[in-house]
N, C-alpha and C positions, 0 to 999 in steps of 0.2 A: 504494500500500500504506500502510495506516495505521501510525502509530508510537505508542509509549507512552513515558512519561518519569516518573522519580521527581522530585517537586517539593515544595518547601516554600512556604508562603504567608504573606504579611503579617508579615514579621519586624520589626514596629514596636515595638521595645524599645530601651532604652539600650544602646549598643554598649560593650564593654569598652574602657577608655582605653588599654590595653596592646596592642590590636590596631590595625592600620591602619584608618582611617576608610573605610567603604564606603557608597556612595550607595544609599539605600533603593529597592528594587524590590518590586512587589506579589507576584511569584512568581519562584522561582529553581529552575532545573533542576540536579539533582545527577548528575554523570557525570565521566568522564575529562576532559572538556573544560571543566569548571567553573573559574572564575577565582578568584584570591585573594579578591576581593570576595565571591564566592558563598560561600566558606568562612566569611568574617566574618559574613555575614548568617545562615548556618546556625547558627553558634555563638551568635549574638545571640538567635535564636529559641529554640534549645535551652535556653539559660539563662533567658531571660525567661519563656517559657511554663511552665517548671517551677520558677519562684520561686527560682532560684539567683542570689544577689547577685554581680554582676560587679565591684562597686566594692571589690575586694579583690585581693591578690596572685594571680597566675596559679596558683600551687601550691595556694592555699586553694580556689580555684574548682574546680580539677581534683580535689582531694581529695573535695569534695562530689559531683562528678559520678561518680567511679569507685566510690562507695558507694551510688549510686542504682540500684536494680534495674530500675525501669520508668520510662519517660518518655512524655510526650505531645508531639507536634510537629505543628503545623498544616500540612496538605498531603495528599499521597497520590499517586495515579496520574493523570497527564494523558494524555488520548487526543487524537490529532491526525491529520487527513488533509486534505491540500490546504488549503482555506480554512476548515475546520471544526476547532474546538478545544473539548473538554469538560474542564473543570477540576473538581477535587473541590469539593463543597459545604461549607457550614459544618459544624463538628464532625466532620470527617474527619481522620484522622491518618496520616502516612507510616509510623509504627510498625506500622500494620495492613496494609501493602502485600501481605504474603503471603496475607492472607485473600482478597484479590481473585483471586490466582492459584488458590488452593484452590477458590474458588467456580466459576471458569471450568472447572477440571478436572472438578468434580462437577456442573456445569450447575445451579448454585444461585444464589439471589439474594444480594446482598452490599451492605453499607452503603457508599455513596459520598458521604454528606453530605446536607444539606438546604438549601432556599432558594437555588438550585433543588435538586431531588432527582434527580441523575443515576441512571440505572437500567439494568438489563441485561435483554436479551431473547435467547432462544435460538431460532433458526429453522434447522431441519435441521442442517447442518454449519457454520453461521455464528453469530456473536455480534454483536448490535447494542448499542452503548453509546448510550443516549439522553441527551439534554441535560437532560431533566426526567422527571417521573413519568408516562410515556406511558400506563400502565395505570390511573392514578387510584387505586392502592392506598394511597398515602400522602397524596395531596392530593385531597380530595373537592370542593374549591371551584374547580377549574380552569374557567376561562372558555374559550369557543370560540376567542377570540383567542390565549390562551396555548397552547392545543393546536396551533393553526396555526403557531406560532412554533417548536415543537419540531423537533428534527432528530436524526439518529443517525449514528454512524460504524460501518461494518460491517467485521468481520474474519472471515477463515477461523478457525475455532475452534482448530485445531492451531497455526496461525501465531500467534494471540494468546497461546496458552500459552507458546510459545517466547519471544515478546517479553516477557511478564511474568516468565518465568524469568531473563531477562537483566537485570532490575532488580537482582538480587543482585550481578552483576558491576559494574553502574553504581555501586552504593553502595560497594563495595569500592574501585573506581577513584577515586571521589570522595575517599575517605579518604586514599588513598595519594598521589594527584597534586595534591590541593588542600588538604584540611582539615589534614592533618598538617604540611604546609609552612607554613600560616598560623600554626601554633603553634610557630614556631621558637624562641621563648623558653622553652618548656617542656622539662624534662629528659626523657631517654629513658624512665625508669621510668614517669612519669606518662603519657607518650604510649602506651606499651605497654599499661598498664592501661586507659586510655581506649579503646584499640582493642578490647580484649576486651569492654568494656561496650557499645561501639557495636555490635559483632556481636550481642550478646545483645539489646539494645534492638530491633534491626531484624530479628532472626531470620535472620541470615546466618552463613555459616561460611567461614572463610578457608582453603580447602582447600590452597592453595599457599603459605601463610604460613610462612616459614622458621624463625621464632623461637618456635614453640609449645613446644618442650621447655624453653627457658629461662623462658618465661612460666609454665609449669606449676610450676616450682620457686618462683617468686615468688608465685603465686596459684593453688594447686591447686584450691581450691573453686570459683573463678570459671570456670576452664577446664573442670572437670567439668560444671558447670551448663550451660555453652555447648555442650559435646559432647552432653549429654542432650537439650537443646532441639532440636538439629539432627537427632539420630537418631530423635526421636519424630515427625518430620514425615512 
C-alpha cells in the first residue's frame, strides 16, 4: 500500500543562532515522529523562504511571523510505495497541500511542481501519481528516453483521500510533538499565536485544541478568520 507524507525541501538558509544546530537534509518529513532537528530545519525554511530575518531576538522573529497572513514553504506531498518515491517538483509548496486533497476528491488535475512535472491520472477507481508529465500536456519536448524512465504509484482513490486527509493530523502532531518543543525559549503567548497562524497558513483546524477560548480573548480576529477558513472548505 502506498503512503503519503507532508514534507519540506531544501531548507538551505541560515539557521537561527538561538536554536540548536541541525544538520542540513534535502527533504524533511513532518509528523508525530519528527525530531528536534526536523523542527529546526522547518523553522529555518519558514523564515528564510519568507524573508524573515532570524538574526534577531526570538520574540522579534515571532512577532513578525504571527502578523504574516500567508507564507510560502518549499515542499508538498511525497508519494511512496516500496522502492518508488515521487517528490514535489520545483515551485510546489506545502501550504497548498489541501489543494491536492480537493483535486483527488473532485478527480481534477493539480499542480505538483515542475522539472520534473509530477502529475495525476484517474483510471476507474484508482489514482496514478506519475513521476513526470506522462500526458505531455506541460512538456512538449519529452524524449523517448524520458518517457521510458517515467513511473507511477497507484492508489485506490478512496484510500488516497483518507491518506491525504491524515496530512492534517500529521501537521498538527508535528507542531505539538516537535516544533513547539524546539521553541522552548519562546513565551506561551507567542507560541499560542504562532499556533493559530500555523493553522491558518496550512488550512488546518485544531478540533481538539483545549485553549481556543483563551486564544479567542487574546486574538478574536485571528480565531474568527481561522474558523471561517475551515468552515468554507
